[in-house]
PDB file as gemmi writes it, atoms N, CA and C in Angstrom:
CRYST1    1.000    1.000    1.000  90.00  90.00  90.00 P 1                      
ATOM      1  N   MET A   1       3.393   0.421  -0.345  1.00  0.00           N  
ATOM      2  CA  MET A   1       4.766   0.114  -0.032  1.00  0.00           C  
ATOM      3  C   MET A   1       4.986  -1.383  -0.223  1.00  0.00           C  
ATOM      4  N   LEU A   2       6.077  -1.724  -0.834  1.00  0.00           N  
ATOM      5  CA  LEU A   2       6.404  -3.127  -1.054  1.00  0.00           C  
ATOM      6  C   LEU A   2       7.148  -3.672   0.154  1.00  0.00           C  
ATOM      7  N   LYS A   3       6.651  -4.773   0.691  1.00  0.00           N  
ATOM      8  CA  LYS A   3       7.263  -5.343   1.896  1.00  0.00           C  
ATOM      9  C   LYS A   3       7.707  -6.787   1.684  1.00  0.00           C  
ATOM     10  N   TRP A   4       7.678  -7.245   0.444  1.00  0.00           N  
ATOM     11  CA  TRP A   4       7.984  -8.640   0.183  1.00  0.00           C  
ATOM     12  C   TRP A   4       9.480  -8.872   0.180  1.00  0.00           C  
ATOM     13  N   LYS A   5       9.872  -9.994   0.745  1.00  0.00           N  
ATOM     14  CA  LYS A   5      11.280 -10.369   0.714  1.00  0.00           C  
ATOM     15  C   LYS A   5      11.651 -10.813  -0.690  1.00  0.00           C  
ATOM     16  N   MET A   6      12.867 -10.500  -1.090  1.00  0.00           N  
ATOM     17  CA  MET A   6      13.353 -10.910  -2.403  1.00  0.00           C  
ATOM     18  C   MET A   6      13.633 -12.413  -2.353  1.00  0.00           C  
ATOM     19  N   ASP A   7      13.196 -13.131  -3.371  1.00  0.00           N  
ATOM     20  CA  ASP A   7      13.445 -14.572  -3.405  1.00  0.00           C  
ATOM     21  C   ASP A   7      14.746 -14.902  -4.139  1.00  0.00           C  
ATOM     22  N   ASP A   8      15.371 -13.912  -4.732  1.00  0.00           N  
ATOM     23  CA  ASP A   8      16.662 -14.064  -5.401  1.00  0.00           C  
ATOM     24  C   ASP A   8      17.630 -13.031  -4.828  1.00  0.00           C  
ATOM     25  N   VAL A   9      18.897 -13.209  -5.117  1.00  0.00           N  
ATOM     26  CA  VAL A   9      19.885 -12.212  -4.718  1.00  0.00           C  
ATOM     27  C   VAL A   9      19.872 -11.097  -5.758  1.00  0.00           C  
ATOM     28  N   VAL A  10      19.633  -9.864  -5.293  1.00  0.00           N  
ATOM     29  CA  VAL A  10      19.583  -8.707  -6.184  1.00  0.00           C  
ATOM     30  C   VAL A  10      20.501  -7.630  -5.624  1.00  0.00           C  
ATOM     31  N   TYR A  11      21.453  -7.191  -6.433  1.00  0.00           N  
ATOM     32  CA  TYR A  11      22.357  -6.110  -6.051  1.00  0.00           C  
ATOM     33  C   TYR A  11      21.969  -4.855  -6.806  1.00  0.00           C  
ATOM     34  N   MET A  12      22.194  -3.723  -6.171  1.00  0.00           N  
ATOM     35  CA  MET A  12      21.877  -2.437  -6.784  1.00  0.00           C  
ATOM     36  C   MET A  12      23.074  -1.510  -6.581  1.00  0.00           C  
ATOM     37  N   VAL A  13      23.361  -0.694  -7.577  1.00  0.00           N  
ATOM     38  CA  VAL A  13      24.441   0.284  -7.450  1.00  0.00           C  
ATOM     39  C   VAL A  13      23.824   1.667  -7.294  1.00  0.00           C  
ATOM     40  N   MET A  14      24.317   2.390  -6.315  1.00  0.00           N  
ATOM     41  CA  MET A  14      23.910   3.775  -6.099  1.00  0.00           C  
ATOM     42  C   MET A  14      25.107   4.645  -6.419  1.00  0.00           C  
ATOM     43  N   ARG A  15      24.863   5.722  -7.139  1.00  0.00           N  
ATOM     44  CA  ARG A  15      25.956   6.594  -7.560  1.00  0.00           C  
ATOM     45  C   ARG A  15      25.694   8.036  -7.131  1.00  0.00           C  
ATOM     46  N   GLY A  16      26.765   8.768  -6.968  1.00  0.00           N  
ATOM     47  CA  GLY A  16      26.677  10.202  -6.731  1.00  0.00           C  
ATOM     48  C   GLY A  16      25.977  10.572  -5.444  1.00  0.00           C  
ATOM     49  N   GLU A  17      25.046  11.521  -5.577  1.00  0.00           N  
ATOM     50  CA  GLU A  17      24.368  12.077  -4.410  1.00  0.00           C  
ATOM     51  C   GLU A  17      23.598  11.026  -3.621  1.00  0.00           C  
ATOM     52  N   LEU A  18      22.993  10.066  -4.305  1.00  0.00           N  
ATOM     53  CA  LEU A  18      22.244   9.021  -3.610  1.00  0.00           C  
ATOM     54  C   LEU A  18      23.165   8.191  -2.712  1.00  0.00           C  
ATOM     55  N   ALA A  19      24.342   7.826  -3.220  1.00  0.00           N  
ATOM     56  CA  ALA A  19      25.302   7.068  -2.411  1.00  0.00           C  
ATOM     57  C   ALA A  19      25.743   7.884  -1.204  1.00  0.00           C  
ATOM     58  N   GLU A  20      25.989   9.182  -1.403  1.00  0.00           N  
ATOM     59  CA  GLU A  20      26.394  10.056  -0.292  1.00  0.00           C  
ATOM     60  C   GLU A  20      25.284  10.184   0.744  1.00  0.00           C  
ATOM     61  N   LEU A  21      24.028  10.301   0.285  1.00  0.00           N  
ATOM     62  CA  LEU A  21      22.903  10.408   1.209  1.00  0.00           C  
ATOM     63  C   LEU A  21      22.748   9.156   2.059  1.00  0.00           C  
ATOM     64  N   MET A  22      22.952   8.000   1.451  1.00  0.00           N  
ATOM     65  CA  MET A  22      22.883   6.748   2.217  1.00  0.00           C  
ATOM     66  C   MET A  22      23.955   6.725   3.296  1.00  0.00           C  
ATOM     67  N   ALA A  23      25.154   7.149   2.944  1.00  0.00           N  
ATOM     68  CA  ALA A  23      26.254   7.170   3.910  1.00  0.00           C  
ATOM     69  C   ALA A  23      25.996   8.182   5.026  1.00  0.00           C  
ATOM     70  N   GLU A  24      25.359   9.303   4.712  1.00  0.00           N  
ATOM     71  CA  GLU A  24      25.040  10.303   5.732  1.00  0.00           C  
ATOM     72  C   GLU A  24      23.905   9.836   6.637  1.00  0.00           C  
ATOM     73  N   THR A  25      22.945   9.129   6.059  1.00  0.00           N  
ATOM     74  CA  THR A  25      21.786   8.663   6.814  1.00  0.00           C  
ATOM     75  C   THR A  25      22.166   7.604   7.845  1.00  0.00           C  
ATOM     76  N   ALA A  26      23.007   6.670   7.452  1.00  0.00           N  
ATOM     77  CA  ALA A  26      23.425   5.589   8.361  1.00  0.00           C  
ATOM     78  C   ALA A  26      24.918   5.331   8.165  1.00  0.00           C  
ATOM     79  N   PRO A  27      25.766   6.245   8.662  1.00  0.00           N  
ATOM     80  CA  PRO A  27      27.212   6.103   8.430  1.00  0.00           C  
ATOM     81  C   PRO A  27      27.809   4.825   9.012  1.00  0.00           C  
ATOM     82  N   GLN A  28      27.261   4.349  10.127  1.00  0.00           N  
ATOM     83  CA  GLN A  28      27.789   3.127  10.748  1.00  0.00           C  
ATOM     84  C   GLN A  28      27.574   1.900   9.866  1.00  0.00           C  
ATOM     85  N   ILE A  29      26.612   1.974   8.956  1.00  0.00           N  
ATOM     86  CA  ILE A  29      26.327   0.851   8.055  1.00  0.00           C  
ATOM     87  C   ILE A  29      26.992   1.032   6.697  1.00  0.00           C  
ATOM     88  N   TYR A  30      26.848   2.218   6.092  1.00  0.00           N  
ATOM     89  CA  TYR A  30      27.219   2.390   4.683  1.00  0.00           C  
ATOM     90  C   TYR A  30      28.552   3.076   4.417  1.00  0.00           C  
ATOM     91  N   ARG A  31      29.014   3.934   5.303  1.00  0.00           N  
ATOM     92  CA  ARG A  31      30.196   4.754   5.000  1.00  0.00           C  
ATOM     93  C   ARG A  31      31.398   3.907   4.575  1.00  0.00           C  
ATOM     94  N   GLN A  32      31.631   2.803   5.246  1.00  0.00           N  
ATOM     95  CA  GLN A  32      32.807   1.969   4.937  1.00  0.00           C  
ATOM     96  C   GLN A  32      32.740   1.330   3.551  1.00  0.00           C  
ATOM     97  N   TYR A  33      31.540   1.280   2.947  1.00  0.00           N  
ATOM     98  CA  TYR A  33      31.385   0.635   1.646  1.00  0.00           C  
ATOM     99  C   TYR A  33      31.341   1.618   0.468  1.00  0.00           C  
ATOM    100  N   VAL A  34      31.343   2.902   0.765  1.00  0.00           N  
ATOM    101  CA  VAL A  34      31.327   3.898  -0.309  1.00  0.00           C  
ATOM    102  C   VAL A  34      32.724   3.992  -0.923  1.00  0.00           C  
ATOM    103  N   THR A  35      32.784   3.853  -2.247  1.00  0.00           N  
ATOM    104  CA  THR A  35      34.043   4.032  -2.979  1.00  0.00           C  
ATOM    105  C   THR A  35      33.844   5.207  -3.938  1.00  0.00           C  
ATOM    106  N   TYR A  36      34.919   5.613  -4.585  1.00  0.00           N  
ATOM    107  CA  TYR A  36      34.831   6.757  -5.486  1.00  0.00           C  
ATOM    108  C   TYR A  36      35.404   6.389  -6.837  1.00  0.00           C  
ATOM    109  N   GLY A  37      34.678   6.777  -7.896  1.00  0.00           N  
ATOM    110  CA  GLY A  37      35.102   6.504  -9.263  1.00  0.00           C  
ATOM    111  C   GLY A  37      36.170   7.480  -9.708  1.00  0.00           C  
ATOM    112  N   LYS A  38      36.586   7.354 -10.963  1.00  0.00           N  
ATOM    113  CA  LYS A  38      37.652   8.199 -11.518  1.00  0.00           C  
ATOM    114  C   LYS A  38      37.340   9.683 -11.426  1.00  0.00           C  
ATOM    115  N   GLY A  39      36.104  10.062 -11.621  1.00  0.00           N  
ATOM    116  CA  GLY A  39      35.719  11.469 -11.573  1.00  0.00           C  
ATOM    117  C   GLY A  39      35.354  11.942 -10.172  1.00  0.00           C  
ATOM    118  N   GLY A  40      35.595  11.116  -9.156  1.00  0.00           N  
ATOM    119  CA  GLY A  40      35.264  11.490  -7.789  1.00  0.00           C  
ATOM    120  C   GLY A  40      33.821  11.195  -7.401  1.00  0.00           C  
ATOM    121  N   GLU A  41      33.095  10.508  -8.280  1.00  0.00           N  
ATOM    122  CA  GLU A  41      31.700  10.171  -8.002  1.00  0.00           C  
ATOM    123  C   GLU A  41      31.612   9.052  -6.962  1.00  0.00           C  
ATOM    124  N   ALA A  42      30.775   9.251  -5.933  1.00  0.00           N  
ATOM    125  CA  ALA A  42      30.576   8.230  -4.906  1.00  0.00           C  
ATOM    126  C   ALA A  42      29.819   7.050  -5.501  1.00  0.00           C  
ATOM    127  N   ILE A  43      30.217   5.832  -5.105  1.00  0.00           N  
ATOM    128  CA  ILE A  43      29.586   4.601  -5.592  1.00  0.00           C  
ATOM    129  C   ILE A  43      29.343   3.694  -4.394  1.00  0.00           C  
ATOM    130  N   LEU A  44      28.142   3.157  -4.305  1.00  0.00           N  
ATOM    131  CA  LEU A  44      27.783   2.257  -3.208  1.00  0.00           C  
ATOM    132  C   LEU A  44      26.989   1.091  -3.782  1.00  0.00           C  
ATOM    133  N   TYR A  45      27.459  -0.133  -3.553  1.00  0.00           N  
ATOM    134  CA  TYR A  45      26.741  -1.338  -3.966  1.00  0.00           C  
ATOM    135  C   TYR A  45      25.996  -1.873  -2.754  1.00  0.00           C  
ATOM    136  N   VAL A  46      24.719  -2.199  -2.940  1.00  0.00           N  
ATOM    137  CA  VAL A  46      23.915  -2.745  -1.848  1.00  0.00           C  
ATOM    138  C   VAL A  46      23.208  -4.011  -2.313  1.00  0.00           C  
ATOM    139  N   LYS A  47      22.948  -4.883  -1.369  1.00  0.00           N  
ATOM    140  CA  LYS A  47      22.188  -6.102  -1.629  1.00  0.00           C  
ATOM    141  C   LYS A  47      20.786  -5.884  -1.072  1.00  0.00           C  
ATOM    142  N   LEU A  48      19.768  -6.025  -1.917  1.00  0.00           N  
ATOM    143  CA  LEU A  48      18.399  -5.787  -1.480  1.00  0.00           C  
ATOM    144  C   LEU A  48      17.874  -6.969  -0.678  1.00  0.00           C  
ATOM    145  N   GLN A  49      17.241  -6.667   0.432  1.00  0.00           N  
ATOM    146  CA  GLN A  49      16.607  -7.698   1.246  1.00  0.00           C  
ATOM    147  C   GLN A  49      15.114  -7.775   0.971  1.00  0.00           C  
ATOM    148  N   LYS A  50      14.533  -6.641   0.589  1.00  0.00           N  
ATOM    149  CA  LYS A  50      13.108  -6.588   0.282  1.00  0.00           C  
ATOM    150  C   LYS A  50      12.917  -5.908  -1.062  1.00  0.00           C  
ATOM    151  N   ALA A  51      11.744  -6.087  -1.615  1.00  0.00           N  
ATOM    152  CA  ALA A  51      11.432  -5.498  -2.914  1.00  0.00           C  
ATOM    153  C   ALA A  51      11.562  -3.980  -2.853  1.00  0.00           C  
ATOM    154  N   LEU A  52      12.073  -3.396  -3.914  1.00  0.00           N  
ATOM    155  CA  LEU A  52      12.247  -1.949  -4.010  1.00  0.00           C  
ATOM    156  C   LEU A  52      11.450  -1.447  -5.190  1.00  0.00           C  
ATOM    157  N   TYR A  53      10.605  -0.447  -4.944  1.00  0.00           N  
ATOM    158  CA  TYR A  53       9.754   0.098  -5.994  1.00  0.00           C  
ATOM    159  C   TYR A  53      10.602   0.549  -7.174  1.00  0.00           C  
ATOM    160  N   GLY A  54      10.196   0.172  -8.377  1.00  0.00           N  
ATOM    161  CA  GLY A  54      10.909   0.573  -9.582  1.00  0.00           C  
ATOM    162  C   GLY A  54      11.803  -0.519 -10.146  1.00  0.00           C  
ATOM    163  N   CYS A  55      12.072  -1.554  -9.375  1.00  0.00           N  
ATOM    164  CA  CYS A  55      12.909  -2.653  -9.869  1.00  0.00           C  
ATOM    165  C   CYS A  55      12.034  -3.678 -10.595  1.00  0.00           C  
ATOM    166  N   LEU A  56      12.545  -4.222 -11.670  1.00  0.00           N  
ATOM    167  CA  LEU A  56      11.798  -5.208 -12.441  1.00  0.00           C  
ATOM    168  C   LEU A  56      11.397  -6.406 -11.571  1.00  0.00           C  
ATOM    169  N   LYS A  57      12.300  -6.873 -10.744  1.00  0.00           N  
ATOM    170  CA  LYS A  57      12.012  -8.013  -9.876  1.00  0.00           C  
ATOM    171  C   LYS A  57      10.878  -7.680  -8.901  1.00  0.00           C  
ATOM    172  N   SER A  58      10.852  -6.462  -8.410  1.00  0.00           N  
ATOM    173  CA  SER A  58       9.792  -6.033  -7.494  1.00  0.00           C  
ATOM    174  C   SER A  58       8.439  -6.051  -8.192  1.00  0.00           C  
ATOM    175  N   ALA A  59       8.412  -5.615  -9.436  1.00  0.00           N  
ATOM    176  CA  ALA A  59       7.161  -5.625 -10.201  1.00  0.00           C  
ATOM    177  C   ALA A  59       6.652  -7.049 -10.373  1.00  0.00           C  
ATOM    178  N   LEU A  60       7.564  -7.980 -10.615  1.00  0.00           N  
ATOM    179  CA  LEU A  60       7.175  -9.383 -10.763  1.00  0.00           C  
ATOM    180  C   LEU A  60       6.633  -9.939  -9.451  1.00  0.00           C  
ATOM    181  N   LEU A  61       7.272  -9.601  -8.326  1.00  0.00           N  
ATOM    182  CA  LEU A  61       6.772 -10.051  -7.019  1.00  0.00           C  
ATOM    183  C   LEU A  61       5.377  -9.486  -6.755  1.00  0.00           C  
ATOM    184  N   PHE A  62       5.164  -8.207  -7.085  1.00  0.00           N  
ATOM    185  CA  PHE A  62       3.856  -7.587  -6.911  1.00  0.00           C  
ATOM    186  C   PHE A  62       2.812  -8.308  -7.764  1.00  0.00           C  
ATOM    187  N   TYR A  63       3.146  -8.590  -9.022  1.00  0.00           N  
ATOM    188  CA  TYR A  63       2.223  -9.266  -9.934  1.00  0.00           C  
ATOM    189  C   TYR A  63       1.823 -10.633  -9.371  1.00  0.00           C  
ATOM    190  N   ARG A  64       2.807 -11.406  -8.934  1.00  0.00           N  
ATOM    191  CA  ARG A  64       2.511 -12.743  -8.407  1.00  0.00           C  
ATOM    192  C   ARG A  64       1.620 -12.674  -7.174  1.00  0.00           C  
ATOM    193  N   LYS A  65       1.901 -11.719  -6.281  1.00  0.00           N  
ATOM    194  CA  LYS A  65       1.096 -11.588  -5.072  1.00  0.00           C  
ATOM    195  C   LYS A  65      -0.318 -11.145  -5.418  1.00  0.00           C  
ATOM    196  N   LEU A  66      -0.459 -10.169  -6.302  1.00  0.00           N  
ATOM    197  CA  LEU A  66      -1.771  -9.673  -6.697  1.00  0.00           C  
ATOM    198  C   LEU A  66      -2.597 -10.779  -7.343  1.00  0.00           C  
ATOM    199  N   VAL A  67      -2.019 -11.483  -8.302  1.00  0.00           N  
ATOM    200  CA  VAL A  67      -2.735 -12.558  -8.999  1.00  0.00           C  
ATOM    201  C   VAL A  67      -3.126 -13.665  -8.020  1.00  0.00           C  
ATOM    202  N   GLY A  68      -2.235 -14.010  -7.104  1.00  0.00           N  
ATOM    203  CA  GLY A  68      -2.536 -15.043  -6.113  1.00  0.00           C  
ATOM    204  C   GLY A  68      -3.695 -14.656  -5.206  1.00  0.00           C  
ATOM    205  N   GLU A  69      -3.689 -13.417  -4.738  1.00  0.00           N  
ATOM    206  CA  GLU A  69      -4.769 -12.973  -3.857  1.00  0.00           C  
ATOM    207  C   GLU A  69      -6.086 -12.850  -4.606  1.00  0.00           C  
ATOM    208  N   MET A  70      -6.035 -12.423  -5.861  1.00  0.00           N  
ATOM    209  CA  MET A  70      -7.268 -12.331  -6.640  1.00  0.00           C  
ATOM    210  C   MET A  70      -7.824 -13.724  -6.923  1.00  0.00           C  
ATOM    211  N   ALA A  71      -6.966 -14.691  -7.202  1.00  0.00           N  
ATOM    212  CA  ALA A  71      -7.424 -16.066  -7.444  1.00  0.00           C  
ATOM    213  C   ALA A  71      -8.106 -16.622  -6.194  1.00  0.00           C  
ATOM    214  N   GLU A  72      -7.583 -16.294  -5.016  1.00  0.00           N  
ATOM    215  CA  GLU A  72      -8.204 -16.736  -3.767  1.00  0.00           C  
ATOM    216  C   GLU A  72      -9.617 -16.162  -3.614  1.00  0.00           C  
ATOM    217  N   LYS A  73      -9.850 -14.986  -4.189  1.00  0.00           N  
ATOM    218  CA  LYS A  73     -11.157 -14.322  -4.105  1.00  0.00           C  
ATOM    219  C   LYS A  73     -12.087 -14.737  -5.244  1.00  0.00           C  
ATOM    220  N   GLY A  74     -11.623 -15.620  -6.127  1.00  0.00           N  
ATOM    221  CA  GLY A  74     -12.475 -16.138  -7.193  1.00  0.00           C  
ATOM    222  C   GLY A  74     -12.306 -15.466  -8.543  1.00  0.00           C  
ATOM    223  N   PHE A  75     -11.342 -14.594  -8.684  1.00  0.00           N  
ATOM    224  CA  PHE A  75     -11.103 -13.948  -9.974  1.00  0.00           C  
ATOM    225  C   PHE A  75     -10.402 -14.911 -10.924  1.00  0.00           C  
ATOM    226  N   ILE A  76     -10.751 -14.795 -12.195  1.00  0.00           N  
ATOM    227  CA  ILE A  76     -10.137 -15.629 -13.230  1.00  0.00           C  
ATOM    228  C   ILE A  76      -9.389 -14.711 -14.183  1.00  0.00           C  
ATOM    229  N   LEU A  77      -8.103 -15.008 -14.410  1.00  0.00           N  
ATOM    230  CA  LEU A  77      -7.303 -14.197 -15.323  1.00  0.00           C  
ATOM    231  C   LEU A  77      -7.820 -14.314 -16.748  1.00  0.00           C  
ATOM    232  N   ASN A  78      -7.777 -13.208 -17.458  1.00  0.00           N  
ATOM    233  CA  ASN A  78      -8.152 -13.176 -18.864  1.00  0.00           C  
ATOM    234  C   ASN A  78      -7.077 -13.919 -19.657  1.00  0.00           C  
ATOM    235  N   PRO A  79      -7.442 -14.901 -20.484  1.00  0.00           N  
ATOM    236  CA  PRO A  79      -6.429 -15.664 -21.222  1.00  0.00           C  
ATOM    237  C   PRO A  79      -5.701 -14.843 -22.289  1.00  0.00           C  
ATOM    238  N   TYR A  80      -6.248 -13.690 -22.664  1.00  0.00           N  
ATOM    239  CA  TYR A  80      -5.629 -12.862 -23.693  1.00  0.00           C  
ATOM    240  C   TYR A  80      -4.856 -11.683 -23.123  1.00  0.00           C  
ATOM    241  N   ASP A  81      -5.129 -11.332 -21.881  1.00  0.00           N  
ATOM    242  CA  ASP A  81      -4.471 -10.198 -21.239  1.00  0.00           C  
ATOM    243  C   ASP A  81      -4.116 -10.586 -19.804  1.00  0.00           C  
ATOM    244  N   PRO A  82      -2.839 -10.822 -19.498  1.00  0.00           N  
ATOM    245  CA  PRO A  82      -2.453 -11.270 -18.158  1.00  0.00           C  
ATOM    246  C   PRO A  82      -2.594 -10.190 -17.090  1.00  0.00           C  
ATOM    247  N   CYS A  83      -3.043  -8.992 -17.479  1.00  0.00           N  
ATOM    248  CA  CYS A  83      -3.253  -7.908 -16.516  1.00  0.00           C  
ATOM    249  C   CYS A  83      -4.724  -7.531 -16.433  1.00  0.00           C  
ATOM    250  N   ALA A  84      -5.585  -8.536 -16.577  1.00  0.00           N  
ATOM    251  CA  ALA A  84      -7.028  -8.344 -16.448  1.00  0.00           C  
ATOM    252  C   ALA A  84      -7.622  -9.613 -15.842  1.00  0.00           C  
ATOM    253  N   ALA A  85      -8.588  -9.428 -14.947  1.00  0.00           N  
ATOM    254  CA  ALA A  85      -9.231 -10.577 -14.308  1.00  0.00           C  
ATOM    255  C   ALA A  85     -10.702 -10.255 -14.092  1.00  0.00           C  
ATOM    256  N   ASN A  86     -11.526 -11.299 -14.116  1.00  0.00           N  
ATOM    257  CA  ASN A  86     -12.975 -11.154 -13.952  1.00  0.00           C  
ATOM    258  C   ASN A  86     -13.480 -12.063 -12.842  1.00  0.00           C  
ATOM    259  N   CYS A  87     -14.595 -11.612 -12.244  1.00  0.00           N  
ATOM    260  CA  CYS A  87     -15.241 -12.417 -11.208  1.00  0.00           C  
ATOM    261  C   CYS A  87     -16.719 -12.040 -11.170  1.00  0.00           C  
ATOM    262  N   ASP A  88     -17.583 -13.011 -10.882  1.00  0.00           N  
ATOM    263  CA  ASP A  88     -19.000 -12.742 -10.695  1.00  0.00           C  
ATOM    264  C   ASP A  88     -19.204 -12.393  -9.224  1.00  0.00           C  
ATOM    265  N   VAL A  89     -19.732 -11.186  -8.961  1.00  0.00           N  
ATOM    266  CA  VAL A  89     -19.967 -10.726  -7.591  1.00  0.00           C  
ATOM    267  C   VAL A  89     -21.437 -10.360  -7.457  1.00  0.00           C  
ATOM    268  N   ASN A  90     -22.193 -11.178  -6.757  1.00  0.00           N  
ATOM    269  CA  ASN A  90     -23.619 -10.923  -6.521  1.00  0.00           C  
ATOM    270  C   ASN A  90     -24.381 -10.639  -7.817  1.00  0.00           C  
ATOM    271  N   GLY A  91     -24.130 -11.416  -8.847  1.00  0.00           N  
ATOM    272  CA  GLY A  91     -24.833 -11.266 -10.108  1.00  0.00           C  
ATOM    273  C   GLY A  91     -24.273 -10.194 -11.022  1.00  0.00           C  
ATOM    274  N   SER A  92     -23.209  -9.561 -10.644  1.00  0.00           N  
ATOM    275  CA  SER A  92     -22.561  -8.549 -11.480  1.00  0.00           C  
ATOM    276  C   SER A  92     -21.159  -9.023 -11.835  1.00  0.00           C  
ATOM    277  N   GLN A  93     -20.723  -8.645 -13.023  1.00  0.00           N  
ATOM    278  CA  GLN A  93     -19.348  -8.977 -13.408  1.00  0.00           C  
ATOM    279  C   GLN A  93     -18.429  -7.868 -12.912  1.00  0.00           C  
ATOM    280  N   MET A  94     -17.399  -8.252 -12.173  1.00  0.00           N  
ATOM    281  CA  MET A  94     -16.404  -7.296 -11.733  1.00  0.00           C  
ATOM    282  C   MET A  94     -15.125  -7.592 -12.501  1.00  0.00           C  
ATOM    283  N   THR A  95     -14.570  -6.563 -13.095  1.00  0.00           N  
ATOM    284  CA  THR A  95     -13.335  -6.689 -13.862  1.00  0.00           C  
ATOM    285  C   THR A  95     -12.275  -5.795 -13.223  1.00  0.00           C  
ATOM    286  N   ILE A  96     -11.103  -6.347 -13.031  1.00  0.00           N  
ATOM    287  CA  ILE A  96      -9.967  -5.570 -12.534  1.00  0.00           C  
ATOM    288  C   ILE A  96      -8.887  -5.624 -13.597  1.00  0.00           C  
ATOM    289  N   THR A  97      -8.411  -4.458 -13.982  1.00  0.00           N  
ATOM    290  CA  THR A  97      -7.274  -4.373 -14.902  1.00  0.00           C  
ATOM    291  C   THR A  97      -6.181  -3.598 -14.182  1.00  0.00           C  
ATOM    292  N   TRP A  98      -4.939  -3.837 -14.579  1.00  0.00           N  
ATOM    293  CA  TRP A  98      -3.840  -3.117 -13.935  1.00  0.00           C  
ATOM    294  C   TRP A  98      -2.664  -2.957 -14.881  1.00  0.00           C  
ATOM    295  N   HIS A  99      -1.908  -1.925 -14.586  1.00  0.00           N  
ATOM    296  CA  HIS A  99      -0.654  -1.647 -15.290  1.00  0.00           C  
ATOM    297  C   HIS A  99       0.354  -1.281 -14.210  1.00  0.00           C  
ATOM    298  N   ILE A 100       1.367  -2.084 -14.066  1.00  0.00           N  
ATOM    299  CA  ILE A 100       2.376  -1.977 -13.014  1.00  0.00           C  
ATOM    300  C   ILE A 100       1.660  -2.065 -11.668  1.00  0.00           C  
ATOM    301  N   ASP A 101       1.418  -0.951 -10.971  1.00  0.00           N  
ATOM    302  CA  ASP A 101       0.706  -1.041  -9.700  1.00  0.00           C  
ATOM    303  C   ASP A 101      -0.517  -0.125  -9.653  1.00  0.00           C  
ATOM    304  N   ASP A 102      -1.012   0.270 -10.827  1.00  0.00           N  
ATOM    305  CA  ASP A 102      -2.233   1.068 -10.913  1.00  0.00           C  
ATOM    306  C   ASP A 102      -3.389   0.149 -11.288  1.00  0.00           C  
ATOM    307  N   LEU A 103      -4.360   0.017 -10.399  1.00  0.00           N  
ATOM    308  CA  LEU A 103      -5.491  -0.871 -10.622  1.00  0.00           C  
ATOM    309  C   LEU A 103      -6.735  -0.073 -10.997  1.00  0.00           C  
ATOM    310  N   ASN A 104      -7.521  -0.622 -11.914  1.00  0.00           N  
ATOM    311  CA  ASN A 104      -8.822  -0.079 -12.298  1.00  0.00           C  
ATOM    312  C   ASN A 104      -9.851  -1.169 -12.038  1.00  0.00           C  
ATOM    313  N   ILE A 105     -10.936  -0.810 -11.374  1.00  0.00           N  
ATOM    314  CA  ILE A 105     -11.976  -1.783 -11.042  1.00  0.00           C  
ATOM    315  C   ILE A 105     -13.279  -1.335 -11.688  1.00  0.00           C  
ATOM    316  N   TYR A 106     -13.903  -2.266 -12.409  1.00  0.00           N  
ATOM    317  CA  TYR A 106     -15.150  -1.991 -13.102  1.00  0.00           C  
ATOM    318  C   TYR A 106     -16.184  -3.009 -12.632  1.00  0.00           C  
ATOM    319  N   ARG A 107     -17.425  -2.563 -12.496  1.00  0.00           N  
ATOM    320  CA  ARG A 107     -18.498  -3.477 -12.135  1.00  0.00           C  
ATOM    321  C   ARG A 107     -19.629  -3.267 -13.126  1.00  0.00           C  
ATOM    322  N   MET A 108     -20.037  -4.339 -13.770  1.00  0.00           N  
ATOM    323  CA  MET A 108     -21.051  -4.270 -14.797  1.00  0.00           C  
ATOM    324  C   MET A 108     -22.279  -5.064 -14.339  1.00  0.00           C  
ATOM    325  N   LEU A 109     -23.404  -4.382 -14.285  1.00  0.00           N  
ATOM    326  CA  LEU A 109     -24.638  -5.068 -13.920  1.00  0.00           C  
ATOM    327  C   LEU A 109     -25.098  -5.895 -15.100  1.00  0.00           C  
ATOM    328  N   ILE A 110     -25.465  -7.117 -14.825  1.00  0.00           N  
ATOM    329  CA  ILE A 110     -25.925  -8.032 -15.873  1.00  0.00           C  
ATOM    330  C   ILE A 110     -27.447  -8.105 -15.779  1.00  0.00           C  
ATOM    331  N   ALA A 111     -28.107  -7.735 -16.871  1.00  0.00           N  
ATOM    332  CA  ALA A 111     -29.564  -7.748 -16.906  1.00  0.00           C  
ATOM    333  C   ALA A 111     -30.076  -9.181 -16.900  1.00  0.00           C  
ATOM    334  N   ARG A 112     -31.022  -9.448 -16.035  1.00  0.00           N  
ATOM    335  CA  ARG A 112     -31.640 -10.787 -15.946  1.00  0.00           C  
ATOM    336  C   ARG A 112     -32.981 -10.751 -16.650  1.00  0.00           C  
ATOM    337  N   ARG A 113     -33.275 -11.776 -17.420  1.00  0.00           N  
ATOM    338  CA  ARG A 113     -34.576 -11.853 -18.114  1.00  0.00           C  
ATOM    339  C   ARG A 113     -35.484 -12.837 -17.450  1.00  0.00           C  
TER     340      ARG A 113                                                      
END                                                                             
């Protein structure tokens, strides 16, 4: 779950059933802001306070937090792939790669001569 506060102002439009569900869930907050389009479709504009999964800005916040925490643990970003990082852990190379929020962790034993 993303819990990071948005560092920019981000507005989102909800249409149709989603807008109606928001108004039903918390009518004291949302009902007064629901408007209807020409075809009778419900429309609700909201301002995001925290990151929302699926938003481009949220993905960027996740990336920055992940990279920052990995750097604190000694990982070095791959200069050719910004979604891969390496670290030496007890004589083994550990590589973490990711795509959006799916992480893959590999550990390779390094033979000593």
